[in-house]
C-alpha positions in Angstrom: 136.1 109.7 -41.5 139.3 110.1 -39.5 140.0 106.4 -39.2 140.3 106.3 -42.9 143.0 109.0 -42.9 144.7 107.4 -40.0 144.7 104.0 -41.7 146.5 105.5 -44.8 149.5 106.8 -42.8 151.1 103.4 -42.0 150.4 101.9 -45.5 152.2 104.9 -47.1 155.2 104.3 -45.0 155.2 100.6 -45.8 154.9 101.2 -49.5 158.0 103.4 -49.2 159.8 100.5 -47.4 158.7 98.1 -50.2 160.0 100.4 -52.9 163.3 101.2 -51.1 164.0 97.5 -50.1 165.8 95.0 -52.4 162.9 92.7 -52.9 163.4 91.9 -56.6 159.9 93.2 -57.5 158.9 92.7 -61.1 159.2 95.9 -63.1 155.5 96.0 -63.7 154.7 95.5 -60.0 157.2 98.1 -58.9 155.7 100.7 -61.3 152.3 99.8 -60.0 153.3 100.2 -56.4 154.8 103.7 -57.3 151.5 104.6 -58.9 149.6 103.3 -56.0 151.6 105.3 -53.5 151.0 108.5 -55.6 147.2 107.8 -55.7 147.1 107.1 -51.9 149.0 110.2 -51.0 146.4 112.3 -52.9 143.6 110.4 -51.2 145.3 111.0 -47.8 145.3 114.7 -48.4 141.6 114.7 -49.2 140.8 112.5 -46.2 142.6 114.8 -43.8 140.2 117.5 -44.9 137.2 115.2 -44.8 138.2 114.1 -41.2 137.8 117.7 -40.0 134.1 117.5 -40.6 131.4 115.6 -38.6 129.9 112.7 -40.6 126.4 114.3 -40.6 127.8 117.3 -42.5 129.3 115.2 -45.3 127.6 114.3 -48.6 126.6 110.6 -48.6 128.8 109.7 -51.6 131.8 111.2 -50.0 131.3 109.2 -46.8 130.9 106.0 -48.8 134.0 106.8 -50.8 136.0 107.4 -47.6 134.9 104.1 -46.2 136.1 102.3 -49.3 139.5 104.0 -49.0 139.7 102.9 -45.4 139.1 99.3 -46.3 141.5 99.4 -49.2 144.3 100.9 -47.1 143.8 98.2 -44.4 143.8 95.4 -47.0 146.8 97.0 -48.7 148.8 97.2 -45.4 147.9 93.6 -44.6 149.2 92.5 -48.1 152.5 94.5 -47.8 153.0 93.2 -44.3 152.4 89.7 -45.4 155.0 90.1 -48.2 157.6 91.8 -46.0 157.3 89.2 -43.2 157.5 86.2 -45.5 160.4 87.5 -47.6 162.5 88.1 -44.5 163.7 84.6 -43.3 164.7 85.7 -39.8 167.1 83.7 -37.7 167.7 80.1 -38.7 170.3 77.5 -38.4 172.4 76.1 -41.2 170.9 72.8 -42.5 173.3 70.1 -41.5 171.7 66.9 -42.8 169.3 65.7 -45.5 166.2 66.0 -43.3 167.0 69.6 -42.4 167.7 70.4 -46.1 164.3 69.0 -47.1 162.6 71.0 -44.4 164.5 74.1 -45.5 163.4 73.5 -49.1 159.8 73.0 -48.2 159.8 76.1 -46.0 161.3 78.2 -48.8 158.7 76.9 -51.2 155.9 77.7 -48.9 157.3 81.2 -48.5 157.5 81.7 -52.2 153.9 80.6 -52.5 153.0 83.1 -49.7 154.9 85.9 -51.5 153.1 85.2 -54.7 149.7 85.4 -53.0 150.8 88.7 -51.3 152.0 90.2 -54.6 148.6 89.2 -56.2 146.8 91.0 -53.4 149.1 94.1 -54.0 148.3 94.0 -57.7 144.5 93.8 -56.9 144.9 96.8 -54.5 146.6 98.8 -57.3 143.6 98.3 -59.6 141.2 99.1 -56.8 143.1 102.3 -55.9 142.9 103.4 -59.6 139.2 102.9 -59.5 138.8 104.9 -56.3 141.0 107.7 -57.8 138.7 107.9 -60.8 135.7 107.9 -58.4 137.3 110.8 -56.5 137.7 112.9 -59.7 134.0 112.4 -60.3 133.1 113.5 -56.8 135.2 116.6 -57.1 133.5 117.5 -60.4 130.1 116.9 -59.1 130.5 118.7 -55.8 133.4 121.1 -56.8 134.4 122.9 -53.6 131.3 121.9 -51.8 132.3 118.3 -50.8 130.9 119.2 -47.4 127.4 120.5 -46.7 126.8 124.2 -46.1 127.2 124.0 -42.3 130.9 124.6 -41.5 132.6 123.7 -38.3 135.6 125.6 -36.8 138.9 124.6 -38.4 141.6 125.1 -35.8 145.3 124.5 -36.3 146.7 121.4 -34.5 148.5 122.2 -31.3 150.3 120.7 -28.4 148.7 121.7 -25.1 150.8 122.3 -22.1 148.3 123.6 -19.6 149.0 123.2 -15.9 146.9 120.4 -14.5 146.2 122.1 -11.2 143.3 124.2 -12.3 141.0 124.2 -9.3 138.7 121.4 -10.4 136.5 122.0 -7.3 135.6 125.6 -8.3 132.0 126.0 -7.3 131.9 122.6 -5.7 133.9 123.3 -2.6 131.0 124.7 -0.6 128.8 121.7 -1.7 131.6 119.4 -0.6 131.8 120.9 2.8 128.0 120.8 3.3 127.9 117.1 2.3 130.7 116.3 4.7 128.8 118.0 7.5 125.8 115.9 6.7 127.8 112.7 6.7 129.9 113.4 9.7 128.2 115.6 12.3 130.8 117.8 14.0 129.4 117.3 17.5 129.5 113.5 17.1 125.7 113.2 17.5 125.0 111.5 14.2 122.8 108.4 14.5 124.4 105.0 14.6 122.6 103.3 11.7 123.7 103.3 8.1 123.1 106.5 6.3 123.0 107.0 2.5 123.3 110.1 0.4 122.5 109.9 -3.3 123.9 112.5 -5.7 121.9 113.0 -8.9 122.4 115.1 -12.0 123.1 114.9 -15.7 126.5 114.0 -17.1 129.2 116.6 -17.0 128.0 118.5 -13.9 130.8 117.0 -11.7 129.1 114.3 -9.7 132.1 112.0 -9.6 134.5 114.9 -9.0 132.5 116.1 -6.0 132.1 112.6 -4.6 135.8 111.9 -4.9 136.6 115.1 -3.0 134.2 114.1 -0.2 135.6 110.5 -0.1 139.2 111.6 0.1 138.4 114.1 2.8 136.7 111.8 5.2 137.8 108.2 4.4 140.5 108.2 7.2 137.7 108.5 9.8 136.4 105.0 8.9 137.7 101.5 9.5 137.6 100.8 5.7 136.5 102.6 2.6 136.0 101.9 -1.1 135.2 103.9 -4.3 133.6 101.7 -6.9 132.5 102.8 -10.5 129.5 101.0 -12.1 128.6 102.3 -15.5 125.9 101.5 -18.1 126.8 97.8 -18.6 127.6 96.6 -15.1 129.3 93.3 -14.3 128.0 92.6 -10.8 130.8 90.1 -10.1 133.4 92.6 -11.0 131.7 95.3 -8.9 131.8 93.0 -5.9 135.4 92.1 -6.5 136.3 95.8 -6.9 134.4 96.5 -3.7 136.3 93.9 -1.7 139.7 95.0 -3.1 138.9 98.6 -2.2 137.9 97.8 1.3 141.1 95.8 2.1 143.7 95.7 -0.7 146.1 93.5 1.3 143.5 90.8 2.3 141.8 90.7 -1.1 144.9 91.3 -3.3 144.1 88.2 -5.4 140.3 88.6 -5.5 140.2 89.4 -9.2 141.8 86.1 -10.0 139.1 84.0 -8.3 136.1 82.4 -9.9 133.6 83.0 -7.0 130.0 83.7 -8.1 127.9 86.7 -7.1 126.3 84.9 -4.1 129.6 83.9 -2.5 131.1 87.4 -3.1 128.0 89.0 -1.6 128.3 86.9 1.5 132.0 87.7 1.7 131.3 91.4 1.6 128.6 91.2 4.3 130.9 89.2 6.6 133.7 91.6 6.2 131.5 94.7 6.9 129.6 93.2 9.9 131.8 94.7 12.6 133.3 97.7 10.7 132.5 101.4 10.3 132.7 101.7 6.5 132.5 104.4 3.8 131.4 103.1 0.4 130.9 105.1 -2.8 129.0 103.5 -5.6 129.5 105.8 -8.6 127.4 106.1 -11.8 124.5 103.7 -11.3 122.1 103.5 -14.2 119.5 101.0 -13.2 117.5 100.4 -10.0 118.2 96.6 -10.2 121.9 97.2 -10.1 121.5 99.1 -6.9 119.3 96.4 -5.3 122.0 93.8 -6.0 124.7 95.9 -4.4 122.6 97.0 -1.5 122.0 93.3 -0.6 125.7 93.0 0.1 126.0 96.0 2.4 125.7 95.0 6.1 123.4 97.4 7.9 125.3 97.7 11.1 125.0 100.5 13.7 128.5 101.8 13.6 128.0 105.2 11.8 128.7 103.7 8.4 128.0 105.8 5.3 127.2 105.1 1.6 127.3 107.6 -1.2 125.7 106.9 -4.6 125.8 108.9 -7.9 123.4 108.6 -10.8 121.8 110.5 -13.7 118.4 108.9 -13.0 116.1 110.4 -10.4 114.2 107.1 -9.9 117.5 105.3 -9.2 118.4 108.1 -6.7 115.1 107.6 -4.9 115.6 103.8 -4.8 118.8 104.3 -2.9 116.9 105.8 0.1 115.8 103.4 2.8 115.2 105.6 5.8 114.1 109.1 6.7 117.6 110.2 7.4 118.8 109.3 3.9 118.8 112.2 1.4 119.2 113.2 -2.2 121.5 115.9 -3.4 120.6 117.4 -6.8 123.6 118.8 -8.7 123.2 122.3 -10.2 125.2 124.1 -12.9 127.9 126.4 -11.7 127.0 130.1 -11.1 128.2 132.7 -13.7 131.0 133.7 -11.3 132.2 130.2 -10.7 132.1 129.4 -14.4 134.2 132.5 -15.1 136.8 131.5 -12.4 137.1 127.9 -13.7 137.4 129.2 -17.3 140.0 131.8 -16.5 142.1 129.4 -14.4 142.1 126.9 -17.2 143.0 129.4 -20.0 145.0 132.1 -18.2 146.2 130.3 -15.0 144.6 133.2 -13.2 141.1 134.4 -12.3 141.6 138.0 -13.5 144.1 138.0 -16.5 141.6 137.9 -19.4 142.7 140.5 -22.0 140.1 143.3 -22.7 139.7 142.2 -26.4 138.7 138.7 -25.3 136.4 139.6 -22.4 133.2 139.9 -24.4 133.7 136.7 -26.5 134.7 134.8 -23.3 131.4 135.8 -21.7 129.5 134.6 -24.7 131.3 131.3 -24.8 130.6 130.8 -21.1 126.9 131.5 -21.6 126.8 128.6 -24.1 128.6 126.3 -21.6 125.6 126.6 -19.4 127.5 126.2 -16.2 128.5 122.6 -17.0 132.1 122.1 -15.8 132.9 119.5 -18.4 131.8 121.9 -21.2 133.9 124.7 -19.7 137.0 122.6 -19.3 136.7 121.1 -22.8 136.1 124.4 -24.6 138.8 126.2 -22.6 141.3 123.5 -23.8 140.5 124.5 -27.4 141.6 128.1 -26.9 145.2 127.5 -25.9 148.0 126.4 -28.3 151.6 125.7 -27.2 150.9 127.7 -24.0 149.8 130.5 -26.2 146.4 132.0 -26.1 144.8 131.8 -29.5 143.7 134.9 -31.5 140.3 136.5 -31.0 139.2 135.3 -34.5 139.7 131.7 -33.4 137.7 132.3 -30.2 134.9 133.7 -32.4 135.1 130.5 -34.6 134.7 128.3 -31.5 131.8 130.4 -30.2 129.9 130.2 -33.5 130.7 126.4 -33.8 129.0 125.8 -30.4 125.6 126.4 -31.9 123.0 127.0 -29.3 125.4 125.7 -26.6 124.2 123.8 -23.5 120.5 124.2 -22.9 118.6 123.0 -19.9 116.4 120.6 -21.9 119.1 119.0 -24.0 122.3 118.8 -22.0 123.3 115.4 -23.3 122.9 116.2 -27.0 124.4 119.7 -26.6 127.4 118.3 -24.7 128.0 115.9 -27.5 128.3 118.8 -29.9 130.8 120.6 -27.7 132.9 117.5 -27.2 132.8 117.0 -30.9 134.6 120.4 -31.4 137.4 119.1 -29.3 137.6 115.9 -31.2 137.6 117.5 -34.6 140.3 119.9 -33.5 142.8 117.0 -33.0 145.4 116.1 -35.6 144.7 112.9 -37.4 147.1 110.7 -35.5 145.6 111.8 -32.2 142.0 111.1 -33.4 143.0 107.6 -34.2 144.7 107.1 -30.8 141.6 108.5 -29.1 139.2 106.3 -31.0 141.2 103.2 -29.9 140.1 103.9 -26.3 136.7 102.5 -27.3 138.3 99.1 -26.8 138.2 99.5 -23.0 135.0 99.1 -21.0 133.3 102.1 -19.3 135.1 103.3 -16.1 138.1 101.0 -16.9 141.3 102.2 -15.4 143.8 102.2 -18.3 147.5 101.8 -17.7 149.4 104.5 -19.6 152.4 102.3 -20.7 150.3 99.4 -21.9 148.1 101.7 -23.9 151.1 103.2 -25.6 152.5 99.7 -26.4 149.1 98.9 -28.0 149.2 102.1 -30.1 152.7 101.2 -31.2 151.6 97.7 -32.2 148.8 99.1 -34.3 151.1 101.5 -36.1 149.5 104.6 -34.8 152.7 106.2 -33.6 154.6 108.1 -36.3 158.3 109.2 -36.3 160.5 110.7 -38.9 163.6 110.8 -36.8 165.5 107.6 -36.2 167.1 108.8 -32.9 163.7 109.3 -31.3 162.2 106.4 -29.4 158.6 105.6 -30.5 157.5 105.1 -26.9 158.5 108.7 -26.1 156.4 109.9 -29.0 153.6 107.8 -27.6 154.0 109.5 -24.2 153.6 112.9 -25.9 150.4 111.7 -27.6 149.1 110.5 -24.2 150.0 113.8 -22.4 148.4 115.8 -25.2 145.1 113.9 -24.8 145.3 114.5 -21.0 146.0 118.3 -21.5 143.0 118.5 -23.9 140.8 117.1 -21.2 139.7 114.2 -23.4 141.1 111.6 -21.0 141.4 112.1 -17.2 144.3 111.2 -14.8 143.3 108.4 -12.4 146.6 107.7 -10.7 149.6 110.1 -10.5 152.9 108.9 -9.1 155.3 110.8 -6.8 157.1 112.3 -9.8 153.9 113.8 -11.1 153.6 111.4 -14.0 150.1 110.1 -14.9 150.3 106.3 -14.4 146.7 105.4 -15.2 143.8 107.3 -16.8 140.0 107.0 -17.3 137.8 108.4 -20.0 134.7 110.3 -19.1 131.6 108.4 -20.1 130.3 111.3 -22.2 133.5 111.3 -24.2 133.4 107.5 -24.4 129.8 107.7 -25.8 131.0 110.2 -28.5 134.0 108.2 -29.6 132.1 104.9 -29.6 129.5 106.5 -31.9 132.3 107.7 -34.2 134.1 104.4 -34.0 130.9 102.5 -35.0 130.3 104.9 -37.9 133.7 104.2 -39.3 133.8 100.4 -38.4 136.9 101.1 -36.4 136.1 98.9 -33.4 133.4 96.3 -32.8 132.2 95.9 -29.2 130.5 92.7 -28.4 128.7 92.5 -25.0 125.9 90.7 -23.3 123.3 93.3 -24.3 124.5 93.8 -27.8 125.7 90.5 -29.0 126.0 89.7 -32.7 128.4 87.6 -34.5 130.9 89.9 -36.4 129.6 90.4 -39.9 132.3 89.3 -42.4 131.0 91.8 -44.9 132.0 94.6 -42.7 135.6 93.4 -42.3 135.8 93.9 -38.6 139.3 95.1 -37.8 139.2 95.2 -34.0 137.0 93.2 -31.6 136.6 93.8 -27.9 134.4 91.6 -25.6 132.8 93.2 -22.6 130.8 91.6 -19.8 129.9 88.4 -21.7 127.3 86.3 -19.7 127.1 82.5 -19.8 124.0 82.4 -22.0 125.8 84.4 -24.7 128.6 81.8 -24.8 126.2 79.4 -26.6 126.9 81.5 -29.7 130.0 80.6 -31.7 132.4 82.8 -33.6 132.4 82.6 -37.4 136.1 82.0 -38.1 135.8 83.6 -41.5 134.7 86.9 -40.0 137.9 87.1 -37.9 140.5 86.8 -40.7 140.9 90.6 -41.0 140.9 91.4 -37.2 143.9 93.3 -36.0 143.1 93.6 -32.3 141.3 91.0 -30.2 140.7 91.9 -26.5 138.6 90.3 -23.8 137.4 92.2 -20.7 135.1 89.6 -19.3 134.9 86.3 -17.4 134.5 83.7 -20.1 135.0 80.0 -20.6 138.4 79.8 -22.3 137.2 76.9 -24.5 134.6 79.3 -26.0 137.2 81.7 -27.3 137.9 81.5 -31.0 141.0 79.4 -32.1 144.0 81.6 -32.8 144.1 79.9 -36.2 141.1 82.1 -37.2 143.2 85.2 -37.2 145.4 85.9 -40.2 146.5 89.5 -39.5 146.3 89.9 -35.7 148.6 92.5 -34.3 147.3 92.9 -30.7 146.1 89.9 -28.6 145.1 91.0 -25.1 143.7 88.3 -22.9 145.1 89.9 -19.7 141.6 91.0 -18.5 140.0 87.7 -19.4 138.9 85.8 -16.3 138.2 82.1 -16.6 135.4 80.0 -15.2 136.0 77.0 -13.0 134.9 74.7 -15.9 137.6 76.2 -18.2 140.6 74.2 -19.2 142.7 77.4 -19.5 143.7 79.6 -22.4 145.1 77.7 -25.4 148.0 79.3 -27.2 148.1 76.7 -29.8 148.7 78.2 -33.2 150.2 81.4 -31.6 153.3 80.8 -33.8 151.2 81.3 -36.9 150.3 84.9 -35.9 153.3 86.3 -37.9 151.9 89.8 -37.7 151.5 89.8 -33.9 153.2 92.8 -32.2 151.5 92.8 -28.7 150.8 89.7 -26.6 149.1 90.6 -23.2 148.5 87.8 -20.8 148.7 89.5 -17.5 147.0 87.3 -14.8 145.6 85.1 -17.6 144.9 81.4 -17.1 148.1 80.3 -18.9 150.7 77.8 -17.7 153.2 77.8 -20.5 154.3 79.5 -23.7 154.7 77.2 -26.8 158.2 76.9 -28.4 156.9 78.3 -31.7 156.5 81.7 -30.1 160.0 82.3 -31.5 158.4 82.6 -34.9 156.8 85.9 -34.0 159.5 88.0 -35.5 157.5 91.3 -35.3 156.5 90.8 -31.6 157.3 94.0 -29.6 155.5 93.5 -26.3 155.2 90.3 -24.2 153.5 90.6 -20.8 153.1 87.4 -18.7 153.0 89.0 -15.3 150.7 87.2 -12.9 150.4 84.0 -14.9 151.4 80.5 -13.9 154.2 80.4 -16.5 157.4 79.1 -14.7 159.9 79.5 -17.6 160.2 81.1 -21.0 161.0 78.8 -23.9 164.5 79.0 -25.4 163.0 80.3 -28.6 162.2 83.7 -26.9 165.8 84.8 -27.6 164.9 84.8 -31.4 162.4 87.7 -30.9 164.7 90.3 -32.3 162.1 93.1 -32.3 161.0 92.6 -28.7 161.0 96.0 -27.0 159.1 95.3 -23.7 159.2 92.1 -21.6 157.3 91.9 -18.3 157.5 88.7 -16.3 157.2 87.4 -12.7 160.3 87.3 -10.6 160.0 83.5 -10.3 160.0 83.0 -14.1 163.2 81.4 -15.4 164.7 83.2 -18.4 166.6 81.2 -21.0 170.3 81.8 -21.7 170.9 84.1 -24.6 168.7 87.0 -23.5 171.6 89.3 -24.3 170.7 88.8 -28.0 167.5 90.8 -27.6 169.2 94.0 -28.8 165.9 95.9 -29.2 164.8 95.5 -25.6 164.0 98.8 -23.9 161.8 97.6 -20.9 162.6 94.5 -18.8 160.4 94.2 -15.7 160.6 92.1 -12.6 163.4 89.8 -13.5 164.4 87.5 -10.6 168.1 87.0 -10.0 167.4 83.9 -8.0 165.5 82.2 -10.8 167.7 83.6 -13.6 171.2 84.2 -12.2 172.8 84.4 -15.6 170.8 87.5 -16.5 173.2 89.7 -14.5 176.0 89.1 -17.0 173.7 89.3 -20.1 172.3 92.7 -19.1 175.5 94.3 -20.3 174.6 93.4 -23.9 171.2 95.1 -23.6 172.3 98.6 -24.5 168.8 99.9 -25.3 167.3 99.1 -22.0 165.9 102.3 -20.3 163.6 100.6 -17.7 164.8 97.7 -15.6 163.3 96.2 -12.5 165.2 93.3 -10.8 164.1 91.2 -7.8 167.1 90.3 -5.7 165.2 88.0 -3.3 166.9 84.6 -2.6 164.6 81.6 -3.0 165.5 78.8 -0.7 164.8 75.2 -1.7 164.1 72.7 1.0 166.0 69.4 0.6 
């Protein structure tokens, strides 16, 4: 029920803004809004407690009530947003003639009508909140203090983790790594010439990917080319082939993800590239034999000592990867008791031997329940440290009792879900919401930190009481805390030690997808699980994954999209098939940056984008877009605009009206309009070309809030 509590935080802030502003609210409406705010604050307090308890431990009426509050808070926020946006005129020119005066009058009349509609929605929400408050009183009377079932989870204080990241992740795996390297690369150089495959098999959380990455990094320099490619439960073969080509030669295939080549052509391209090269390829996390057969067809079986490593949870898939007597299967095993202890102690105490005497017994009992599974050990150890302070023994006992039977040999997947749930329910409400939002990305997707934070900001997940603190910096602290709690994993770290991209472990992703579905937080539409969004459920966020051509015969129901706040596409689709932007009334995040286009597509249409008055984030990186419409200047709430990698040659002059724009990312060839110095909220300005926009150098002096600036100083010569 945490999405319900998270949904109430922004609406409470906006009700405060509505009351504090000079909006000439009728006395009756103002009194109603004050009453509504009081009721919602009470509900928020209840929901924070409800959010600490797994859904299966809640009484059914309480779960239903929390769902109603979530829907009410979202509708209420939409109504308040609608009122605040329409009542604020924004920049406009003085009407100089009769035609402009008429247009101004009509515009004002339309806004007044819109305001009336929004106020009616607010009044309806007040009545609904009163009904829900009455319902809550009834629930309290009926269940008294037992709003939750008798099974109690550990209630642990929120904390900010600051654990060191270098915790010896290869504890217990270093010997296995060295053995695998010897098998792959014989020290005396006597290994056979033909292709050799090793398949690593084991349940989730045992460290298959960690082990394989360690082997890959250690020996890749001995090969002509090397690639590490994740697959996942819902593989997109075309994307896998593109990832493989890009990994093998990043320079040659730098634009491969922007092409429309089909599987057959990509397969041939891979084979041609590998024919005369000694290669090392890792195919990580294969779930189906058919997926391996597709990939295997592309791998040229040369006699140059090439090597392939696969990882899977499925023994039959592992066996299917073998094609010769020299190929082998390596079965992952849990860590020994000693290695488990070392990993646990390094994570909690930054030492192998520093465990205090009063914690030694309970730490042994906790480790027994972790069953030697590295993911369980790292996750649980992250629960036991707060602000670099080791928690009290009583709290360790709570964690131990909350683990139930722990990880057992016959039920690792189910048991791991329970352990990961402990870490989730220990999060403060704002971090739970931020973590749930990661469901929007496909499995094994490499998530850029900065663009994730901008999305959180657009959704209103980032909270700040101090005006002098930048919201982005608060978002960075949220991100770092999720990293330190081991709920997301660093993927790329820059030379300064900053995490640039991250991934989410598939077992964590399974957990939050389950929770997200339970709370109707995000709807995932994919090839295997396609259904038109149900308008009765009021879908708030839609993400499209791996949509095949046959699915695109289905059409979106525009009425089901009216309440959607985030719409993201992570799939190759025909752009004409995407829903019209006019279908969205309250859209905040529009991310088409990972939306490839088919050859038959006419490109992404941004018609009606000016009507998306609630839009905060517009992501078009590498999208099939040639120009931005002039009415983009109407998007007075827009905070982030990313057009990097598109065919857009210039920004419309109306962009200078985007007074809330915080982040602008363009190509260096894009011409910027004059007047960019008026964007006083701008904090990030990326890849501006002085050759295409020479005037920007002077205007930069007006952008006093800019903290990140990248400028391209190349001179572009024009042939006459």
